[in-house]
C-alpha positions in Angstrom: -12.6 15.4 17.8 -13.0 11.8 19.2 -11.3 9.8 21.5 -9.3 6.4 20.7 -11.8 3.8 19.6 -12.5 0.9 21.9 -11.4 -2.7 21.5 -13.4 -3.0 17.9 -13.0 -6.5 17.4 -16.5 -7.1 16.1 -16.9 -8.2 12.5 -17.1 -5.6 10.1 -17.6 -5.9 6.6 -16.1 -3.3 4.1 -14.0 -2.0 7.0 -10.3 -2.5 7.9 -10.4 -3.6 11.3 -7.3 -3.4 13.8 -8.0 -5.5 16.6 -5.8 -4.8 19.8 -2.8 -5.3 17.6 0.7 -5.2 18.9 4.2 -5.6 17.5 7.4 -6.8 19.5 10.6 -7.1 17.8 13.4 -9.7 18.9 16.9 -8.5 18.6 20.2 -9.6 20.2 19.8 -6.8 22.6 16.3 -8.1 23.8 12.7 -7.6 23.2 11.8 -4.1 21.8 7.9 -3.3 21.8 7.1 -1.1 18.9 3.2 -1.1 19.0 1.4 -1.7 22.1 -2.1 -2.0 21.8 -3.9 -0.3 18.8 -7.7 -0.8 18.0 -9.4 1.0 15.4 -11.5 1.1 12.2 -11.2 2.6 8.6 -14.7 2.2 7.0 -14.8 2.0 3.1 -14.0 5.3 1.2 -12.4 6.9 4.3 -8.9 8.6 4.1 -7.1 8.0 7.4 -3.6 9.7 8.2 -1.2 8.5 10.9 1.1 10.8 12.6 3.4 10.6 15.5 6.7 11.1 16.8 9.9 9.6 14.8 10.2 6.0 15.6 6.8 5.5 17.2 5.7 2.4 14.7 3.7 4.4 12.1 5.7 2.2 9.2 5.2 -1.0 11.3 1.3 -0.3 11.5 1.3 0.0 7.8 3.2 -3.3 7.3 0.9 -5.1 9.4 -2.0 -3.9 7.3 0.0 -4.9 4.2 0.6 -8.3 5.5 4.4 -7.7 5.6 4.6 -8.1 9.1 2.6 -10.3 11.5 1.4 -8.7 14.7 2.7 -10.3 17.8 -0.6 -9.9 19.3 -4.0 -9.1 17.9 -5.3 -9.1 14.5 -5.9 -7.2 11.3 -8.8 -7.7 9.1 -10.2 -6.4 5.7 -13.8 -6.8 4.9 -14.1 -9.6 7.5 -10.8 -11.3 6.3 -7.8 -11.8 8.6 -4.6 -10.4 7.1 -2.3 -13.5 7.2 0.3 -12.1 4.6 0.4 -9.8 1.5 -2.8 -9.3 -0.6 -3.7 -8.9 -4.2 -6.6 -6.4 -3.0 -4.1 -4.2 -1.0 -1.5 -2.1 -2.7 1.4 0.1 -1.3 3.3 3.2 -2.4 6.5 4.1 -0.5 8.6 7.4 -0.3 11.5 6.0 -2.0 11.6 5.7 -5.9 9.9 2.4 -6.5 9.7 2.8 -10.3 11.4 0.1 -12.5 14.2 2.2 -14.5 14.4 -0.1 -17.3 10.6 0.1 -18.1 8.4 2.6 -19.8 5.9 4.4 -17.8 3.3 2.2 -19.5 5.1 -1.1 -18.2 5.7 0.3 -14.8 2.2 1.0 -14.2 0.9 -2.6 -15.8 3.6 -4.3 -13.8 1.4 -5.5 -10.9 -1.4 -6.7 -13.5 1.6 -8.4 -15.3 2.3 -10.2 -12.1 -1.1 -11.4 -11.6 -1.0 -12.9 -15.1 -3.5 -10.3 -16.9 -3.0 -10.4 -20.9 -0.9 -7.7 -22.2 -3.7 -6.0 -24.3 -5.9 -5.9 -21.1 -3.3 -4.8 -18.5 -2.1 -2.0 -20.9 -5.7 -0.7 -21.4 -5.9 -0.7 -17.7 -2.8 1.2 -17.3 -3.6 3.8 -19.8 -6.7 4.6 -17.8 -4.7 5.0 -14.9 -2.1 7.1 -16.5 -4.9 9.5 -17.9 -6.2 9.5 -14.0 -2.9 11.0 -12.6 -2.5 13.1 -15.6 0.5 11.5 -17.0 -0.9 11.4 -20.7 1.7 11.6 -23.3 4.3 10.1 -21.2 3.6 6.3 -21.7 6.9 5.5 -23.7 9.1 7.5 -21.1 11.6 5.8 -19.0 11.6 7.1 -15.3 15.0 8.6 -15.9 13.1 11.2 -18.0 10.8 11.9 -15.2 10.6 14.5 -12.3 10.3 13.1 -8.9 6.7 14.2 -8.6 5.9 12.4 -11.8 7.7 9.1 -10.5 5.4 9.2 -7.6 2.5 9.7 -9.8 3.6 6.6 -12.0 3.9 4.6 -8.3 0.2 5.8 -7.5 -0.9 4.9 -11.0 0.6 1.5 -10.5 -1.1 0.9 -7.1 -4.4 1.9 -8.6 -4.1 -0.3 -11.5 -4.7 -3.6 -9.6 -7.9 -2.2 -7.9 -7.0 -2.6 -4.5 -9.5 -2.4 -1.7 -7.0 -0.6 0.4 -4.2 1.8 -0.6 -1.3 1.8 1.9 1.0 5.1 1.6 4.3 5.3 3.5 5.4 9.1 3.1 4.9 9.1 -0.2 5.6 12.6 -0.7 8.6 12.8 1.9 11.4 13.0 -0.9 9.4 15.9 -2.8 10.1 19.5 -2.4 7.2 21.6 -0.7 5.9 22.8 -3.8 5.8 19.6 -5.7 4.4 18.0 -2.5 1.4 20.2 -2.3 0.7 19.7 -5.9 0.9 15.9 -5.7 -1.3 16.1 -2.7 -4.2 18.0 -4.6 -3.7 15.3 -7.4 -4.1 12.5 -4.9 -7.4 14.0 -3.4 -8.7 14.4 -6.9 -8.0 10.6 -7.6 -9.2 9.3 -4.4 -12.6 11.4 -4.8 -12.9 9.5 -8.2 -11.7 6.0 -6.6 -12.8 6.0 -3.1 -10.3 3.6 -2.0 -9.7 3.3 1.7 -6.1 5.1 2.2 -4.0 4.5 5.2 -1.4 7.4 4.8 1.7 7.7 6.8 3.2 11.3 7.2 5.2 13.8 9.4 3.6 16.8 7.9 0.6 17.8 9.8 -0.7 20.2 7.5 -0.9 17.6 4.7 -2.6 15.2 7.0 -5.3 17.8 8.0 -5.5 18.6 4.0 -6.1 15.3 3.0 -7.9 13.2 5.6 -11.1 12.2 7.1 -9.4 11.4 10.3 -6.0 11.7 11.7 -4.6 9.1 14.0 -2.0 10.2 16.4 0.3 7.7 17.9 2.1 7.8 21.3 5.7 7.4 21.7 7.0 3.9 21.5 5.5 1.5 22.7 2.7 3.0 20.7 -0.9 3.2 21.2 -3.4 5.4 19.2 -3.4 8.4 21.5 -6.3 10.1 19.9 -8.3 9.9 16.7 -9.1 13.2 15.4 -12.0 13.8 12.9 -11.3 16.2 10.3 -14.7 18.1 9.9 -13.7 20.2 6.9 -16.1 20.0 3.8 -15.2 18.2 0.6 -14.0 18.7 -1.9 -11.2 20.9 -0.4 -10.2 23.9 -2.6 -6.7 25.4 -2.5 -7.9 28.1 0.1 -8.7 25.4 2.6 -5.5 25.8 4.6 -6.6 29.5 5.5 -9.7 28.4 7.1 -10.0 29.0 10.8 -11.0 25.4 11.3 -8.0 24.1 9.6 -5.7 26.2 12.0 -7.3 24.8 15.0 -7.1 21.2 13.8 -3.5 21.9 12.6 -2.8 23.3 16.4 -4.5 20.5 18.2 -2.8 18.0 16.5 0.7 19.7 16.7 0.3 19.7 20.5 -0.5 15.9 20.5 2.5 15.4 18.7 4.6 17.8 20.7 4.0 15.9 24.1 4.6 12.5 22.8 8.0 13.6 21.0 9.1 15.4 24.2 8.8 12.0 26.0 11.6 10.6 23.7 13.4 14.0 23.0 13.1 15.7 26.3 10.9 18.7 27.3 11.4 21.8 24.8 13.7 19.6 22.4 11.5 20.7 19.6 12.1 24.1 20.3 15.8 24.1 20.7 
């Protein structure tokens, strides 16, 4: 386990670099500081999860990497280039169903490529490869209304991967799924990630999920947020189904739970999580 990284402002190729970023929102009631001072690095080919108490700024952090929000202090860079807005080499997957219900699975997966002006033949060829990768071969002509929730999320993942992103941002993508489907899709995501080796920033409330999927777990403090600790997940890859039963898995899960509990109780009050 490691402590929070330092200022990390040196130029780093093939990395996502957070350089002392912060985010303050201005409202009629005054200023609200959501993120205070976050520094860290996501190297090429690494899977990083972010956990923390509700309202601590996890999604805000993701939106700053995606260029949806501009930090009010500090900066985010990808492969040495400052993030100043949405980028073609960054893709996002959200918790909510984001499929286009009037389009087939094939055309949903190809949508990002269509926006980029890729020809129909080329984008459909690429979309079919991604549909195969996420295990949806045979469903190319189905509409989202004919799919389960887990299948819709696989469509969303395939659409994100189709544009060949350097960074994949995932904001609680399995939050609306039942536990069984969530675990299945999590295993599928690992299988896909092991083939693509995208850099992934993954937001979740599920500590078991974070341990199972990740190379590192960043634990955010109560608002205004900092990264309280970066925990290295030193479990071997690939991770079989029995990984959850390993003693080391349980140790990591307990350590992360204790970190989050302390931060949650700053907001909710001592013992609130046990009530």
